[in-house]
C-alpha positions as CSV (number, residue, x, y, z in Angstrom):
1,M,80.4,-92.6,90.2
2,E,82.3,-91.0,87.4
3,S,83.4,-94.5,85.8
4,T,80.1,-95.9,86.1
5,M,78.7,-93.1,84.2
6,A,81.4,-93.6,81.5
7,A,80.9,-97.4,81.4
8,V,77.2,-96.6,80.9
9,L,78.0,-94.2,77.7
10,R,80.2,-96.8,76.3
11,E,77.8,-99.9,76.8
12,S,74.8,-97.7,75.2
13,G,76.5,-96.1,72.7
14,A,75.4,-92.8,73.8
15,Y,77.9,-89.5,73.6
16,G,76.9,-88.0,76.8
17,G,74.8,-87.9,79.3
18,M,73.7,-86.1,82.8
19,L,72.8,-87.5,86.2
20,Y,70.3,-85.9,88.0
21,V,69.6,-86.3,92.1
22,P,66.7,-85.1,93.8
23,L,67.9,-82.5,97.3
24,P,66.1,-83.4,100.6
25,G,63.2,-81.3,100.8
26,E,62.2,-80.1,97.3
27,D,60.3,-81.6,94.5
28,A,63.2,-81.2,92.0
29,L,66.1,-82.6,90.5
30,W,69.3,-81.1,90.6
31,L,72.3,-81.8,88.1
32,A,75.1,-83.8,89.7
33,I,77.5,-84.9,86.6
34,V,77.6,-84.2,82.9
35,A,79.5,-86.2,80.6
36,G,80.2,-85.8,77.0
37,S,79.2,-82.0,76.8
38,P,80.2,-78.9,78.4
39,R,79.1,-78.0,82.1
40,E,77.7,-74.4,80.3
41,F,75.2,-76.5,77.6
42,A,73.3,-77.9,80.8
43,A,73.2,-75.1,82.7
44,P,69.3,-74.0,81.9
45,W,68.7,-77.5,83.3
46,R,71.1,-77.6,86.4
47,R,67.7,-77.5,88.3
48,V,64.6,-79.1,87.1
49,A,61.3,-79.2,88.8
50,L,59.4,-82.5,88.6
51,T,56.4,-80.4,86.9
52,D,58.4,-79.2,84.5
53,P,57.6,-80.0,80.6
54,M,61.0,-81.7,80.1
55,P,62.0,-85.2,79.7
56,V,64.0,-86.0,83.0
57,A,60.8,-84.9,84.6
58,D,58.3,-87.1,83.2
59,A,60.6,-90.1,83.2
60,V,61.3,-89.7,87.4
61,R,57.7,-88.7,87.7
62,E,55.9,-91.2,85.9
63,R,59.2,-93.9,86.8
64,R,59.1,-94.9,82.8
65,L,62.0,-94.5,80.1
66,V,61.3,-91.5,77.6
67,W,62.8,-91.3,74.7
68,V,62.7,-88.8,72.2
69,C,64.4,-89.0,68.7
70,G,65.0,-86.1,66.5
71,Q,65.1,-82.4,66.7
72,E,61.5,-82.1,65.1
73,E,59.9,-84.6,67.9
74,M,61.5,-82.6,70.7
75,A,60.1,-79.6,69.4
76,R,56.6,-81.2,69.2
77,R,56.6,-82.7,72.9
78,Y,59.1,-80.7,74.8
79,P,59.6,-77.1,73.0
80,R,61.5,-75.3,76.0
81,P,64.5,-77.7,75.3
82,A,64.3,-77.4,71.8
83,L,64.5,-73.9,71.7
84,V,67.7,-74.0,73.5
85,L,68.9,-76.8,71.6
86,P,67.6,-76.7,68.0
87,Y,69.7,-79.2,66.9
88,D,69.1,-83.0,65.5
89,F,69.9,-85.4,68.4
90,A,68.1,-88.5,70.2
91,L,67.4,-88.6,73.7
92,A,66.7,-90.8,76.4
93,A,65.7,-90.1,80.1
94,A,65.1,-92.8,82.7
95,P,64.3,-93.0,86.4
96,I,66.7,-94.2,89.1
97,T,65.0,-95.8,91.4
98,S,65.7,-98.4,94.7
99,G,62.6,-100.5,95.3
100,D,59.6,-97.4,95.9
101,R,62.5,-95.1,96.2
102,S,63.3,-92.3,93.6
103,R,67.1,-91.9,93.5
104,G,67.4,-89.5,90.4
105,G,66.9,-89.2,86.8
106,L,69.9,-90.4,84.1
107,V,69.8,-88.6,80.4
108,L,71.5,-90.1,77.9
109,L,72.3,-88.3,74.6
110,W,72.8,-89.7,70.7
111,S,73.9,-88.2,67.7
112,G,71.0,-87.2,65.0
113,A,71.7,-90.3,62.9
114,H,70.4,-92.3,65.8
115,P,67.5,-94.9,64.1
116,P,63.9,-93.6,65.4
117,E,63.7,-96.4,68.1
118,L,66.4,-97.7,70.9
119,S,67.5,-101.4,69.9
120,R,67.0,-104.0,72.6
121,A,71.1,-103.3,73.6
122,E,70.6,-100.1,74.1
123,R,67.7,-100.3,76.0
124,D,69.4,-103.0,78.3
125,A,72.2,-101.2,78.7
126,V,70.1,-98.0,80.0
127,E,68.1,-100.0,82.4
128,A,71.5,-101.6,83.8
129,G,73.3,-98.3,84.0
130,C,70.4,-96.9,86.1
131,H,70.0,-100.0,88.5
132,R,74.3,-99.7,89.2
133,L,73.8,-95.8,89.6
134,A,71.1,-96.7,92.4
135,V,73.2,-99.1,94.2
136,L,76.1,-96.5,94.3
137,L,73.8,-93.7,95.3
138,Q,72.2,-96.2,98.0
139,Q,76.1,-97.1,99.3
140,A,76.6,-93.5,99.2
141,E,73.9,-92.6,101.3
142,D,74.1,-95.4,103.8
143,R,78.0,-94.6,104.3
144,G,77.0,-90.7,105.0
145,D,78.4,-89.3,101.9
146,P,75.1,-89.3,99.8
147,L,75.7,-87.7,96.0
148,L,74.3,-84.0,96.5
149,P,74.8,-81.2,93.6
150,T,77.5,-78.4,94.1
151,G,77.7,-74.9,92.4
152,R,79.3,-77.0,89.7
153,P,78.1,-80.4,88.1
154,R,81.3,-82.9,88.5
155,T,82.5,-83.5,84.6
156,V,83.2,-86.9,83.3
157,L,87.0,-86.8,81.8
158,Q,87.1,-88.4,78.3
159,P,89.3,-91.5,77.9
160,A,92.8,-90.6,76.6
161,G,93.8,-91.7,72.8
162,R,96.1,-94.3,71.7
163,A,99.6,-93.3,72.2
164,V,101.1,-92.9,68.7
165,P,104.6,-94.0,68.0
166,P,107.0,-91.2,67.0
167,G,107.5,-92.6,63.3
168,E,103.9,-92.5,62.9
169,A,103.3,-89.4,64.4
170,A,105.6,-87.8,62.1
171,A,103.9,-89.4,59.3
172,H,100.3,-87.9,60.5
173,T,101.8,-84.3,60.7
174,A,103.3,-84.7,56.9
175,F,99.9,-86.1,56.2
176,I,98.1,-83.0,57.6
177,D,100.4,-80.6,56.2
178,R,99.8,-81.6,52.6
179,L,96.3,-81.2,52.6
180,P,95.0,-78.0,51.3
181,G,94.5,-75.0,53.9
182,G,94.6,-75.2,57.4
183,S,93.7,-77.9,60.3
184,C,93.1,-77.4,64.3
185,A,91.4,-79.6,66.7
186,L,89.1,-78.7,69.7
187,D,88.0,-80.5,72.7
188,T,84.6,-81.2,73.8
189,N,85.1,-78.0,75.6
190,G,85.3,-75.6,72.5
191,R,89.1,-74.8,73.5
192,L,92.0,-75.4,71.0
193,T,94.2,-78.0,71.3
194,F,96.1,-78.8,67.9
195,V,96.8,-76.1,65.2
196,T,98.5,-76.3,61.9
197,P,101.4,-73.7,61.1
198,A,98.9,-73.2,57.7
199,A,96.2,-72.6,59.6
200,A,97.5,-70.3,62.0
201,D,98.4,-68.1,59.0
202,L,94.8,-68.1,58.2
203,L,93.9,-67.0,61.8
204,G,96.1,-64.4,61.7
205,R,97.6,-65.5,65.4
206,A,100.7,-67.8,66.0
207,A,99.8,-71.3,66.6
208,D,100.8,-70.7,70.8
209,D,99.0,-68.1,71.5
210,L,95.7,-70.3,69.8
211,V,96.3,-73.5,71.8
212,G,94.0,-73.9,75.0
213,A,91.8,-70.8,74.0
214,L,88.5,-70.6,72.9
215,P,88.3,-69.3,69.5
216,W,86.0,-66.8,69.7
217,E,87.6,-65.5,72.7
218,A,91.1,-65.5,71.0
219,L,89.8,-64.2,67.9
220,P,87.5,-61.2,68.4
221,W,86.0,-61.4,64.6
222,M,84.9,-65.0,65.3
223,D,83.0,-63.9,68.4
224,V,79.5,-63.7,66.5
225,P,76.8,-65.9,67.0
226,Q,76.9,-68.3,63.9
227,V,80.3,-69.3,64.8
228,E,79.3,-70.7,68.4
229,D,76.0,-72.2,67.1
230,R,77.6,-74.1,64.6
231,Y,80.1,-75.2,67.3
232,R,77.1,-76.2,69.3
233,A,75.4,-78.0,66.4
234,A,78.3,-80.1,66.0
235,L,78.8,-81.1,69.6
236,V,75.1,-82.0,70.1
237,S,74.0,-83.6,66.6
238,R,77.4,-84.9,66.1
239,R,77.1,-84.5,62.4
240,P,79.3,-82.5,60.0
241,Q,78.9,-78.4,60.0
242,T,80.1,-75.6,57.9
243,F,80.3,-72.1,58.0
244,T,82.1,-68.8,56.6
245,V,83.3,-65.8,58.5
246,L,85.3,-63.0,57.6
247,R,88.2,-62.1,59.2
248,P,89.2,-58.1,59.3
249,P,89.9,-56.6,57.0
250,D,88.6,-58.9,53.7
251,V,90.0,-62.1,54.5
252,G,87.1,-64.8,53.9
253,L,87.3,-68.0,55.8
254,F,85.4,-71.5,55.2
255,F,85.4,-73.8,58.4
256,E,84.4,-77.3,58.0
257,L,83.6,-79.2,61.5
258,Y,83.9,-83.0,62.1
259,P,82.9,-84.3,65.6
260,D,83.5,-87.2,67.5
261,A,83.1,-88.3,71.2
262,S,87.1,-86.9,72.0
263,G,86.2,-83.3,70.1
264,I,86.0,-81.5,66.9
265,S,88.3,-81.7,63.8
266,V,88.7,-78.0,61.7
267,R,89.5,-77.7,58.3
268,I,89.9,-74.1,57.4
269,T,90.1,-72.9,53.6
270,G,90.4,-69.1,52.6
271,I,87.4,-67.9,50.1
272,D,87.2,-65.7,47.3
273,L,84.9,-62.8,48.2
274,S,83.5,-62.1,44.9
275,G,83.4,-66.2,44.4
276,D,82.9,-69.7,45.6
277,P,85.0,-71.4,48.7
278,S,88.1,-72.6,47.2
279,G,88.4,-76.7,47.1
280,D,85.1,-78.4,48.3
281,A,83.5,-76.1,50.2
282,D,79.5,-76.4,50.5
283,A,77.8,-73.7,48.0
284,S,75.2,-73.3,50.3
285,S,77.2,-72.2,53.1
286,P,75.8,-69.1,54.9
287,A,76.9,-65.8,54.4
288,I,79.8,-64.2,56.0
289,P,78.1,-62.1,58.8
290,A,79.4,-58.8,60.2
291,A,81.7,-59.1,63.3
292,G,79.8,-58.6,66.5
293,P,80.2,-59.3,70.4
294,S,77.0,-61.2,71.0
295,R,77.3,-64.7,72.3
296,A,75.2,-67.5,71.0
297,V,74.8,-69.4,74.4
298,L,73.2,-65.9,75.8
299,L,70.8,-65.8,72.9
300,Y,70.1,-69.3,73.4
301,N,69.0,-68.8,77.1
302,L,67.3,-65.5,76.1
303,M,65.1,-67.6,74.0
304,H,64.6,-70.5,76.9
305,L,64.0,-67.4,79.6
306,A,61.0,-66.5,77.3
307,A,59.6,-69.9,76.7
308,T,59.9,-70.4,80.8
309,L,58.3,-67.2,81.6
310,T,54.9,-68.1,79.3
311,E,54.2,-70.8,81.8
312,A,54.7,-68.5,85.0
313,V,51.5,-67.3,87.1
314,G,52.1,-64.9,89.9
315,V,55.1,-62.8,91.0
316,Q,56.6,-65.2,93.1
317,D,56.5,-67.6,89.7
318,V,58.2,-65.1,87.6
319,A,61.0,-64.6,90.5
320,D,61.7,-68.2,91.0
321,L,61.8,-69.5,87.2
322,A,63.8,-65.7,86.2
323,A,66.3,-66.9,89.1
324,D,66.5,-70.6,88.3
325,Q,67.6,-69.8,84.6
326,L,69.5,-66.5,84.9
327,L,72.2,-67.0,87.7
328,P,73.5,-70.0,86.2
329,A,73.4,-69.3,82.7
330,L,74.8,-65.5,82.9
331,G,77.4,-66.6,85.8
332,A,75.8,-64.4,88.1
333,H,75.6,-64.8,92.1
334,G,72.4,-62.5,92.8
335,M,69.1,-61.0,91.6
336,V,67.1,-59.0,93.1
337,L,63.6,-57.6,91.4
338,M,62.1,-54.2,92.1
339,T,58.8,-52.4,91.4
340,S,57.4,-49.2,92.5
341,E,53.9,-49.1,94.7
342,E,52.8,-45.7,95.7
343,G,55.9,-43.7,95.0
344,R,57.9,-46.4,96.9
345,L,60.6,-49.0,95.9
346,R,59.4,-52.9,96.8
347,I,61.3,-55.8,96.8
348,V,59.5,-58.6,94.9
349,G,61.9,-61.2,94.7
350,H,65.2,-62.2,95.1
351,R,68.2,-64.7,95.2
352,G,71.5,-64.9,96.3
353,Y,70.8,-61.8,98.8
354,R,70.6,-61.8,102.6
355,S,67.1,-60.1,103.5
356,E,68.5,-58.1,106.1
357,V,70.3,-56.4,103.5
358,L,67.2,-56.0,101.4
359,D,65.2,-55.0,103.9
360,R,67.4,-51.6,104.2
361,V,66.0,-50.7,101.0
362,D,62.6,-52.0,100.6
363,A,60.0,-49.5,100.5
364,V,62.2,-46.3,100.2
365,P,61.1,-43.5,98.2
366,L,61.6,-43.2,94.2
367,S,62.9,-39.7,95.1
368,L,65.5,-41.5,96.7
369,D,69.0,-41.4,94.5
370,I,69.8,-45.0,94.7
371,P,70.8,-47.0,91.4
372,G,67.2,-49.0,91.3
373,T,65.3,-46.0,91.6
374,R,67.4,-43.7,89.1
375,V,67.1,-46.8,86.6
376,M,63.2,-47.3,87.5
377,T,62.2,-43.6,87.2
378,S,64.3,-43.4,83.8
379,G,64.1,-46.3,82.0
380,V,68.0,-46.2,81.5
381,P,70.1,-49.2,82.6
382,A,73.5,-48.8,84.7
383,F,76.1,-51.4,84.9
384,F,78.7,-51.1,87.4
385,A,82.3,-53.0,86.3
386,S,83.5,-52.9,90.1
387,F,82.8,-51.1,93.3
388,D,84.9,-47.7,92.3
389,E,82.7,-47.2,89.4
390,L,79.6,-47.4,91.6
391,R,81.0,-44.8,94.3
392,R,81.9,-42.8,91.9
393,A,78.5,-42.7,90.8
394,Y,76.8,-42.8,94.3
395,P,79.9,-41.3,96.5
396,G,77.6,-42.0,99.2
397,I,76.9,-45.6,98.8
398,A,78.0,-48.4,101.1
399,R,79.2,-51.7,100.1
400,E,77.0,-54.4,102.1
401,D,76.2,-57.0,99.7
402,G,79.5,-58.8,99.3
403,M,79.4,-58.5,95.4
404,A,82.0,-56.7,93.1
405,A,79.9,-56.0,90.0
406,W,76.4,-55.0,89.3
407,A,73.8,-54.4,86.7
408,F,71.0,-52.4,87.2
409,L,68.3,-53.3,84.5
410,P,64.8,-51.6,83.6
411,M,62.0,-53.7,83.4
412,I,59.7,-52.7,80.7
413,A,56.0,-53.5,79.8
414,S,53.8,-51.4,77.6
415,G,56.9,-49.0,76.7
416,H,57.3,-48.1,80.1
417,P,59.4,-48.6,83.0
418,I,57.6,-51.1,85.9
419,G,60.9,-51.9,87.9
420,C,64.2,-52.7,87.8
421,M,66.4,-56.0,87.8
422,L,69.6,-56.4,89.5
423,V,72.1,-59.1,88.4
424,A,75.1,-58.7,90.5
425,Y,78.8,-60.6,90.5
426,Q,80.6,-61.6,93.3
427,G,84.1,-60.7,91.3
428,P,84.7,-57.3,88.6
429,R,82.9,-57.8,85.2
430,L,83.7,-55.5,82.2
431,F,80.1,-55.9,80.6
432,P,80.9,-55.4,77.2
433,P,78.2,-54.2,74.6
434,G,77.0,-57.3,73.5
435,E,76.4,-58.4,77.1
436,R,74.9,-55.3,77.8
437,A,72.6,-55.7,75.1
438,V,71.5,-59.2,76.1
439,L,71.1,-58.6,80.0
440,T,68.8,-55.8,78.9
441,S,66.6,-58.0,76.4
442,L,66.1,-60.6,79.4
443,A,65.2,-57.7,81.7
444,G,62.4,-56.9,79.3
445,L,61.0,-60.2,79.1
446,V,61.2,-60.5,83.0
447,G,59.4,-57.0,83.3
448,Q,56.3,-58.6,80.7
449,A,56.3,-61.3,82.7
450,L,56.1,-60.1,85.8
451,D,53.4,-57.2,84.6
452,R,51.4,-59.8,83.9
453,A,52.0,-61.9,87.2
454,R,51.1,-58.3,88.9
455,L,47.7,-58.5,86.9
456,Y,47.0,-61.8,88.1
457,D,48.4,-61.5,91.8
458,T,45.6,-58.4,92.2
459,K,42.9,-60.3,90.2
460,H,43.4,-63.3,92.3
461,D,43.4,-61.8,95.9
462,L,40.4,-59.5,94.9
463,A,38.2,-62.6,93.7
464,H,39.2,-64.4,96.9
465,R,38.5,-61.8,99.1
466,L,35.0,-61.1,97.5
467,Q,34.4,-64.7,97.7
468,S,35.1,-64.7,101.0
469,A,32.9,-61.9,102.2
470,L,30.2,-63.3,100.7
471,L,30.2,-67.0,102.2
472,P,28.9,-67.1,105.5
473,R,31.5,-67.1,108.3
474,T,29.7,-68.9,110.9
475,L,25.9,-71.3,110.3
476,P,23.1,-70.8,112.5
477,R,22.4,-73.0,115.5
478,L,19.5,-75.0,115.5
479,P,18.5,-77.8,118.2
480,G,18.9,-81.3,116.9
481,L,20.5,-80.2,113.6
482,N,24.5,-80.8,113.1
483,V,26.0,-78.8,110.1
484,V,29.2,-79.0,108.9
485,A,30.3,-77.0,105.5
486,R,33.2,-77.6,103.2
487,Y,33.9,-75.1,100.0
488,L,36.9,-76.5,97.4
489,P,36.6,-74.9,93.8
490,A,37.5,-77.5,91.5
491,A,38.9,-75.0,88.7
492,R,42.2,-74.1,87.7
493,G,43.2,-70.5,87.1
494,L,42.2,-68.3,89.7
495,E,40.8,-71.2,91.9
496,I,37.4,-69.2,92.6
497,G,34.6,-70.9,92.5
498,G,31.0,-69.7,91.2
499,D,28.8,-72.3,93.9
500,F,27.8,-70.8,97.0
501,Y,25.9,-72.1,100.0
502,D,24.2,-70.7,102.7
503,L,22.0,-72.0,105.9
504,I,18.9,-69.9,106.8
505,R,16.9,-70.4,110.2
506,L,13.6,-69.7,109.6
507,D,12.1,-70.8,112.4
508,E,12.3,-72.6,115.8
509,H,12.7,-76.1,114.1
510,T,12.9,-75.2,110.7
511,A,16.3,-74.6,108.6
512,G,16.8,-73.9,104.7
513,A,20.0,-74.5,103.2
514,T,20.5,-73.1,99.9
515,I,23.4,-74.2,97.6
516,G,23.6,-72.3,94.1
517,D,25.9,-72.9,91.0
518,V,26.8,-70.0,89.2
519,Q,28.4,-70.9,86.0
520,G,32.3,-69.5,85.4
521,H,35.3,-69.2,88.1
522,D,36.3,-65.6,88.0
523,V,35.3,-62.2,89.8
524,D,32.1,-61.6,87.6
525,A,31.1,-65.2,89.1
526,A,31.9,-64.2,92.8
527,A,29.9,-61.1,92.3
528,L,26.9,-62.9,91.0
529,M,27.0,-65.2,93.4
530,G,26.8,-62.3,96.3
531,Q,23.7,-61.3,94.5
532,V,22.0,-64.2,94.2
533,R,22.9,-65.6,98.0
534,T,21.9,-62.3,98.9
535,A,18.2,-62.5,97.0
536,V,17.6,-65.8,98.4
537,H,18.6,-65.0,102.0
538,A,15.9,-62.3,101.5
539,H,13.2,-64.8,99.9
540,A,13.5,-67.2,102.7
541,T,13.4,-65.1,105.3
542,G,10.2,-63.0,103.8
543,G,7.7,-65.9,104.6
544,S,8.1,-67.2,100.9
545,A,7.8,-71.1,100.4
546,P,10.8,-72.5,101.7
547,I,11.3,-74.6,98.2
548,R,12.1,-73.2,95.1
549,S,14.7,-73.3,91.8
550,W,15.2,-71.3,89.1
551,P,13.0,-72.3,85.6
552,T,15.4,-72.5,83.6
553,P,19.4,-72.9,83.6
554,T,19.9,-69.0,82.3
555,A,17.1,-67.2,84.9
556,C,20.2,-65.5,86.1
557,S,23.3,-64.5,84.0
558,P,25.8,-63.2,83.0
559,T,26.0,-66.5,81.7
560,S,23.7,-68.9,83.5
561,N,22.9,-70.1,87.5
562,R,21.2,-73.0,89.2
563,D,20.0,-72.4,92.6
564,C,18.2,-75.0,95.0
565,S,16.6,-74.0,98.5
566,P,15.8,-77.6,100.3
567,A,14.2,-76.9,103.6
568,A,15.1,-79.3,106.8
569,S,12.3,-79.4,109.8
570,T,13.8,-81.1,113.0
571,S,10.6,-81.8,114.2
572,T,9.4,-83.6,111.0
573,S,12.4,-84.6,109.7
574,T,11.8,-83.8,106.2
575,S,13.8,-82.2,103.2
576,P,12.3,-81.8,99.7
577,P,14.8,-83.3,97.1
578,V,15.0,-80.7,95.2
579,A,18.8,-80.3,93.5
580,P,18.6,-78.8,89.8
581,A,22.2,-80.2,88.3
582,R,23.1,-82.0,91.3
583,P,22.5,-85.3,93.0
584,P,19.9,-85.8,95.1
585,P,20.5,-84.9,99.1
586,A,21.1,-88.1,101.0
587,I,18.4,-87.5,104.3
588,R,18.6,-89.4,107.4
589,R,16.1,-89.1,110.3
590,P,17.8,-88.2,113.3
591,C,17.6,-90.4,115.8
């Protein structure tokens, strides 16, 4: 499968791609193979629901090729991925099918310099690649070894570069050494593969200590969002990038990044802090940032979570979306959402935990001194890098969840804690200050969404109970008349209808059917529905004329009401055709 993915990239001219496959029983796609980009770049989209506003979801659901060229078009059509990858690149998403069966989706990436449209040759390469992948996926399934998503997507290795003869290698080294400043190289995962002596001097570390490491891990002063942002920009857009950074205490460095499919070449020069960069540095280069521990990847996932949570409706939606986004992005293994209800802790959502473990703390009093209740009542986060730290803070606590590090984070809404979000890891974790700040921000976003979702669920439940109580539970029996009623609100949102119906027995052979249309699909409409239905019922059983309609559409408010009360007699087989704002009733003489 990986060799076919590599061939598709080569034939289409794309620098990277992702293969998604469905999981049986789920209306979602899971990332199975990544090519040309680090796995962590694709972490926010490890699982894509078919209803998500994402290119691959649209391609698979609608069975068509989706083409997005450039940052502006991506932001306009697909704002969620545009928030996470705010760079200039082109993307094609195509369905992988075998006959009428969907087998997944293919995503291919090109640089931001790509023309506005796919060429005929590129489109043919994409379609041919999807066909070959469909055949392989079907063959794997037929032999009982289907391609299924795992915890970490498989990666396609980049082909090795050409072998360089010893004499030519010496010439290359001499050429690089003669260049001003220093040079180094990164692979597509961001790790240093080559560092010149001049670059090592500028960076302040021995070359042997740097090779194989991520720059922002080996050099703490490079662990700032701007550095990783430019690295991501170079890797995604495949266009040169520049940035400046301060090496403590007072050494300014100017970096130039030149990417291609195999990695990134980096040129480093020293700069005068009081003047322009030496050499040909870009005068518009960003100012030197102050060193800080925050990681750009976490900040991008913060933005992605914010965009995703705006689409959440109920509490379960919030829990599912938060878990889908946070666990892969943070490298966490468990998450629990807790709120307070009538003085007790309540579990409202979880992922990565067994229900029997959580049942022991669900509904415990908030006065019980455990991490979740303390964070929930104080609004102060708590981080435990190991079980020893947790036990020192809570001597009586038992280790039952199989985790090794925990972050208990307050969920804040309207300035007050409304709950606690637990993020847990299976191995020890230090939680440096920058990560603590980002985790706390994430919990705040989840808390705001959860507060809105709880209000929605409360109103939804209230309206449904109100409507169910007001609609007739049974209809009267009348000899010679069979009655069937079905009620299905057509509106989105709360899915509450202001329409109502009733069948009222008027005498031994006569029944009145009333159908009302109250404008609106909310709690107010349901309440008004009950009032009108009661009034119509009293009017009909009081001996008044059985046919009645409101004289104007606004005869009953808050907005308007239309009502129709036809009567049917089993002895005369008649029914007056009164139906304001509705088609006339279909009338059939009984046999």
